N, C-alpha and C positions, 0 to 999 in steps of 0.2 A: 465567644469566647468561652470557656467557662471560669464559673467561681468559686476561687475558695477565698478565703479565712485578709486577705488582703483587698483583697477587686469586688465590687459589684459592676453589675449595668441595668441603670435608668436609661428612658426615653428615648435623654439627647446625648449618651455616650456611656462612658466608661469612668469609673470613679476607680484611685485603687492608692494606698499605700504609698506613703513618699518614706515619710520617716516621724517615731512617734517619740516621747521622750516619758520615760520611768523616774517617780523623785525616789531616792532611797533608800538601800532595799528596806525594812521594814524588819523587826524582831520575831523571828518564828514562832506559831500562836498568837500571837499580836491583836488587843480585841478589833472587831470592826472598827474604821475609824466612825463615831458620830456622826460630822459632819463632812459633806460628802463634797465634793471638788467641785468647781468651782470656775469660770474658764475668762478671762481680759482681756482684750489685744486691740493691739494698737497703729497705726502705720506712720513711719516717722518717712519723711522725704530730708534728708541731710545733702547736704550743696554739695556743687558735682568736683569743688575747688576744697585743701584741705583747709580749719581753721585753725587759724594758732587755739594754741590747750585752753581751756580757761584756769582760772590761778587755783595751784593748786593742786589739782584736780586728779593726774599722776599719784602725787603720794598719798591722796585719798584713796583710791582705785586701786592703791598695789603699791606704789611708792616704798623704796625700803631707806636704810637706815643713810645709806648715801646719800642722797637729801638732804634732811638735814643739816650733814655733816658738813657737805658745800656751803648752804645754810649759816651755818655757826646758828642751831636753833637746836632746841630739843624737847619733843611732844610731850605734854602734859595731859594728866586723864583730865577727863571732863567730868562733869560734877551730876547727883541727882535731878532729873527731872523736874521744876517745883513745880504748887497742885495746880496751877492751869496754865499749862503748854502747850499755846497752840503759838502762831507767829505775831500772836499779838504782843507779847513781850516785852520793853524797855532794855537795851544791853545790857543794863546790871542785872539786867533776874533774866539771862540769857546761860542757857547752862550747856556751850562749848566753850573748847578749849582757851589755854589762852590765846587773845583776839589780835596778836602779837606777831602772829606764826603763820605762816601763806597759806597753810592750810585750814586755817580754820576762820578765815576771812569769806561771810556771803559774797558770792558776787554778785551785784548789780547788774539786777536788767533794765533795758532801755526798753523793754517791749511794753507798750501799755494793754493797757484790757480792751481786747476787740468790742464793735461796737453790738450792743446786745438786744436791738429793735427786735426781733423776735423769740426774748430769751424768757424764763417762767423768772419773778419778778424781777424787770427790769427796770433799769435807774430811770429820771423821766428825758426825752428825750435831749439834748444838747447839754446834759451833764457833763462833772470833772472824771480825764481822767486816768486812774491810779494806772503804777506801775506795780506789775504782778508781783504781790508775795512771795520769799521762799521761808521753807523750814527751815529754824536752828538748828537743834541739835543732832550732834553729829552720830553716826550710828555707829560711828568704827569704833568712838573710846567714850560711850556712853557707858555709865556707873549703873545702870538703869536696873534692875530686874527680867525688866518684861520682856527684854529686849537678850537673847538667851544665849546668840552666836551670828554672826557675817559673815560669808565661806563667799568667795569673789574666785572668774576664773583666775592665771594669771598674764599680766597682760592689755586688762581690759581698757583701760585708759586710749592706749596704739589702735583697740581694734574697734571700738568710739566714734576714732578720729580720721582712721581709715573710712571707714564707712563714705558711699555716693549715694545714690540715689534716694528711692524707695523699698524704705525698711520697716518687716512687720514686726512688733515684739507680741511674746506670749508672756500673761502671768494668769500663776493657778496654784493655789492649798491642796496639801494634801499634810495631813495628822497635824502640826501644827508649826509646819515651815510654808513660805511664798515665795514663788520659783520667778526667775526671769529667766526667760531663752526668747533666741530670732529662732521665726520659719525661716524655713525654704534653703538650709544652709549643709555641708553635708555633715559641717559638729556638732557635736549634736550635745559638747558640752552648754549648760545650763552658764549663761553669765553669773548671777547670782545667787542665793541663798541665802534668806532669812529666815531664820528658831525662832519661838518664842514663847513666853511662858505659856498661854493659853492661846488657844485654838483659834485658826484663823476660821470665820465665816463664809464672808460675802465679800469682793472689794472690783473696785470697778476705779475703772482710768478715766481723765480728764481729756478728752478727746478738741476740746477749744481750747487750750492751753500749750498742749505737749507740741518740742521740738529737740535736733538736736542737741540741744542743751539742761534740757530738764524735762520731766514727766511730774504732775502733778497723780501719787496713786493714792485712794479712798482703800485702807483696811478696817473693817468690821469682827468684832470679839463674843466669844462664846463669854465673854466676860461683859457686856456694854461698852466695853477703851473699842475707842476708837485712833489710827493710827497714820496720817497722813506721812506720803513717806515717794521721797527725790527719787528715783533709781540711782539713776544720773548719780548727781553726786550725794547718794546716800546717806542724807539727811532727813530729821522727819522732824514730826511732832506732832502730841499729845491731843486728843479732845475726850470731853470725858470721861475724865480718866481715875478710874476705883471706883466706874458708874454712879460719878456723881452725880448728871442730869435725868441715867437710869443706868439700871445694873438688869435689865434682865438678855439675855440674846441678843443678841443681833439676826435677823436673817435674809436682809439684803441694805444694800445700799444703792443709791446712784447719785451721778452727779447729775446735777441740772444745765439740759441742755446748752453752750453756749455761753451759761456760769463760770466765769475761773474761780467763786470759790462761794458758793451755794453750791449741798448736795441735799439729800432726803437718805434717814434708817430705819427701817420698817427693826422690830423687835417682837418678842416671844407674848408680849404683853398685850398686843394687841396694839403696839399704837406707832404710828409714824413721827419722824422730831425732824424739822427742819432745822440744819444747821449750817453756818456760817463758815470756813478753816483758819477767816483771819482774828475772829472772834476768839473771847479766852471764855473759859467755862464760867458760869453765873452761878448763883445760889438760887436753884428753882426748885420749886414741888407742887406736881402738875395736880390742878383737882380733883373731886371724885365726876365724875359726868351724873349728867341730872336729868332728870324730861328735855324735850329739846330746847335749844340754843341756838339766839340769830346768830346767822352771819354775821362773823366783823368786819368783813367790807360794808354788807350793805343788811336789816333786818330783811329779815323774812316777809314775805305777805302773807295775807291769809290764802290766797291758791296756789303759793308752792309749798301749804304744806300737805303732807300728804294721809289719804286719809288711811284710821288704824290698821293694821293688818289681822287676822284670825289670828287667836293666841300673841296678841303683841300684849307688854308687860304695862302693867298698870298707870293711872295717871300719876307723873311726877319721877317718872324710872327710863334712864334715859334707854330708847331704843335704834340699836344699833345698825337696824336692817332700816330703821328709817331718818338718819342723820349719824354725821361726829360730831364728837366732841371736842370743841377746839379748847388749849388752854394758852392766852397769853403771855407769855409774861409783866414785868413793872416796861421794858421796854419794846415791849411792840408797837411800830408805829400807833395802832388806832389806837393807843393808852398815852399820843403825847411822846415817846421815849423817841431818841434821834435811830436813824433807821442806816446808819453806817456801819459797815464792817469790821471796822478799826484803821486803823493811821492817818484817821483825821487826827485834829488837838482839842478842837471846840468835847465840853461838856454832854452834848450831845457825844460825839463820840462815845468820848470814856464805858458813858455807860452801856453804850453795847453791850452784849452778853449772851452768850448761846443757853438755851436755844432759840430759832431765834420764833418757830410754831411749836406748837406739840397740840398731835391731831388722836386724840381715844377713835380707833375704827373700830373695832371691833374687842372681847369681849374670850375670845379668843388669838393665835396665834398669829400675825401677819406674815403669811409664808415669801411671797414676793408681789415687787411692785413693777409698774414700767410706764414711762409718760407715751406718752399722745406725743406725732412728728410737729406736731404746733407747737408742744408744752403749754398746753392749757387742762391739760386735764392727765388724770395720777388711776391707768385703774391696776387696782392693786387686790389680792386674793388671800386669802383667810380660813383656816385649819375648822370654821366652819360652814364649810362651804357656801360661800359666800364671793361672787364676782363685786367689788362694788369701781364704783365712775364716779371719780372727784371733781372735781371744779377746783382746780389747786389756787390760782388766783382769788376764787372769793372764801376757801376753805368749804366747800359744803358739796354734799352729798350729792351725784345727779339720780342716780338710780345701783338699784341693786340682786343681781340675780342667782338665783339660787342655783347648784349644780344638782346633779340628774341621782346624786348620790356619793356620798362620803366626804369629808373634804377635798378642798383642790392643793395643786401641788408645782400650775409653773404656768407662766401666761408669755401674751406676745402682741405685738397691736402690729398694723400691718403699714407696711411702707407706709400708704396713701391717708392712713386713716380710719378706713373704712370699716376694718374690720378689728376684731379682739376675741386669738383661742386665747381656750386655756383648756389643760389637761390635769386629770387628777383622780378621783381612791378609785373614778364610775368603768374604768380601761377605756376613755373614749373623747379622744378631740370635741369643743365645746367652738363652734365659728359663730360668735356674736357681734349684732351690729348697732352699736349704739347708737347710733344714729336713729334708728328702725324699733329702739328699745325689746330686741326679742331675739333667741336663736335661732339663726337662720340654719343651722348644717350639723348632723355628726358624725362624726368620723372610727369607723370603726376598723378595728385591727387589730391592737393590743392586748394580751389576757393576761394584762399585772397593772401594779401604777404605773404608772405615766411618770417620766423624776424632768423631762426637760424636751423643749418648744425654741424655735427658732425661726422665723422667715426667710429666704431666699432672695433679696433685694433685685437680685440681677434675673430672676425670674417672675418677677408680680412688674404690671405693667399696665393696669386699675382695670383690664378686662380680668388675664388671671395669671392665680394665681397659688405661687408653690411654698411651702416650709415643711421642714420633717419635724420628728420628735423619735423618742429612745424612752427607752418604759424600763423594772426591773426587771421583765421576759428578756432583754435584749435584746429586743428589735430597734430594730436604728432603717424607719419607716417614710416614705418618700409622698408628702401628698400634693396633690394639683388639685384646684379647684375651679370656675368661673363664676359669677356672680348673674351673672345668664342665664345662668340652667341650674339654677337654682331653684322652683317651683316653691310658690308663699298656698302653703298648706292652706287644705277652704278654709279650716275651724280661726285664719285669721284672715280669712280674705276681705275683713268688712272696715279697717286696719287702713290709708291713705298711704299709698309709699311716697317714701320724701328726697327729695333733692338733695344732694350730699354737694352739693353746687353752691349752698344757701349757705351764705353763712355766721348764719343762727346760732347761739351758746346751745349749749344738750338740753340746761335747764326747760330753755325757751321753748323745746320743743318738747319735750317732758307736758306741759304747759296747753299746744297744741297752741301756743302764736305763734306767725306769718307774719312771711314779709310781701309789703306789695310789690310787680313787676319789677320796677322798677328800685328794690328795694332798701326803697327811703323811707318808708312805713313800718311800723312794726305795729301791729294789728293784735291787740290781746285776748284771746276765747270768749267769753261773756261765762263768769260766775254760776250762768242759771242756766247753760245749756249738759255738754257732758258732763259736766268737772275735769278739774285733771285727773292726770293719771299719774296711777299710785307709784313710787319708787319700788315699794320689792316686787320682781317678777319671778314668782315659782314658776321651780324648773318644766315644761311641756310634758307630754305622755310622748312618747316613741315615735306611735304613733302621728303625732301632730309636727318630724323634724326629716326635711331630708337628709335621707345617708349617703354617706361620703365613701367612697373604695379608695386602699393603699394602688400608689400607681409600682411603688419596690417596696418592700418586705425584705431583708437586711436580717440573719440571725446571726449574733456575734458572740465569741464565744468567751468565757476568762467570769471577768469582775465587770460585776453590775453597772452598764450604764448611766450619769449623770446628768453629762452634759451634752448643749449639739449648738454649733453657732457656724456663720454661715460667713465667707471671707469670697473678694472675687477667686483665688487663684484656688483653697481652698472649701476642704467643708471638717468642719473639726469637732470628735466627739470626746469624752472627758468619759473616767469611771469611777465608779465612787472611793479608790485608794491611789488615784490620780493619777492612772496613763492615759496620755492626748496620744492620741494618730492625727494625723493628715493626710484624708484625701487630695488626691487631686483631683478638681477639676476637669471634666469635659468641656473644652471654648465652647462658651452660650453663642448662635446661631443670629442671633441682635442684642444688640446690650439692651440696659433698659432707659426705657426714656425717662427725662431729668423733670418735664412737666408736669411728672406726676410725687412730685416730693417737694416741686417750690411750692411756696406759701405766696401771698399777697400779702402788702401790706398794711390793709385791713386786717388782717390774720395779727398782728401786733398788739401786744396790751402791756402797757405798763406799770408798776404796781412801786409805791417809790416803800419797799424790802432793806433799798441795797443803795448802797451814797453811790 
């Protein structure tokens, strides 16, 4: 088959573009967007039979004046949202229009918070379940100057009510707009477009709370502001308003998997901040980083403190290669304050504000971060060229890996948790094994900076792995590697290969601790032995690491590629100005085995940060 701009042939079959989405036309000679396009996707299951419409949904998403005439009501304009604008406001403080009108009654939901036995910062077993809170402010009628325009297709309410089965939605940013589109339909119309006064820089949709009635989308901005948006009801809440907690640009935002209310945001000032969407903004000032700091959940013992690296800061100065610096607000659970995220009536609940916690990770910008599949660890990359693996439950740095050259720009974690891949300004993809604390391979094929990475879950089975990358050279590259064919370099042959089946934490592995055969006893390495391995790992030379060659290289034209995502039916690519293409995938020969993505009950850890 002849390849062209809209098709390419991979070993498993033909990929071809079936649809594309473009933002509104930009002004000729307009400046190049400072913040590239990011992609967020969600698949929602609609009921097989039609459900009655939500109260006021027709009016909210396009109902006309006749609706109000029939009800004998007149819509009123909304007030500006207050200083603290999360959903934790009392009804008197809410800024929605007249609460007597059907439009402005926020529908209560009977959906309870799902069990979070495997979630980060999960509540104790047997804890109380609380109803999912919804954003209060009406985006269509708000007088907020931060939201400049809301545009929906005609008859959106009827379109949503007519849906059946699984529907895949796509969110992407371009310039000062957020776009909401449906994938796999003939009509390429945008379902909704929201324009803001500031540039959206990142966004993420919550997979654990999404349904055919509501979705939770978090959007980060160049001003540090955060918007919690339900695109179905077009209601929203604001957090970190006007940079009250941090005025540094948001660089990445991720919901904590399986959590209905917690999410993490990274900033250009080198911080990662934990937020709860149900809490108000508190009065908070981050502490200036100092020398090594004990873990907020348990003090560091001497055997956990790594030896000083060459060129490290002097005594009394914080070394970002050895630790992260955690600022605990007054309502942090370690300080004895309540851990509830709102909705309670006790004094402790009222005292809980945002941020939940504040991590100073690097002296340079944190570019992106991802969670491990077991939701215990965070892999963060920064402009200082380091990949940091953070124990999110203990709020402690586990390992820090240096790039071969320059800054890191993208990161992904394999579905089974065995590997982390990064791309950056060295034009290479690096494959790390966090359990072995080393780089196991480098992938060469790009001729410019990388801008996006993603694993293909359908083609990762625990033995062989597939991932894709895009870069500023406009190359879309597919890679395959197998852990069995990556031979250990001779210079590292003295290290013991650790079993992935062990339930030891990464921190314990770094110390050299081991378990007995029945996993009942933890043996600590004697301090007088080889000593603890350092947290900081310099980049090995080229001849010390195996090289992986591309499976496919597709050279694309037009604008620079900035995003790549794999879905069961499509491969998605996005460009810097917001041109999104959906490439239909060939049917896989075998489906991915679920066993590699599952976790046992022993993997779950509870922490009392959330009610």
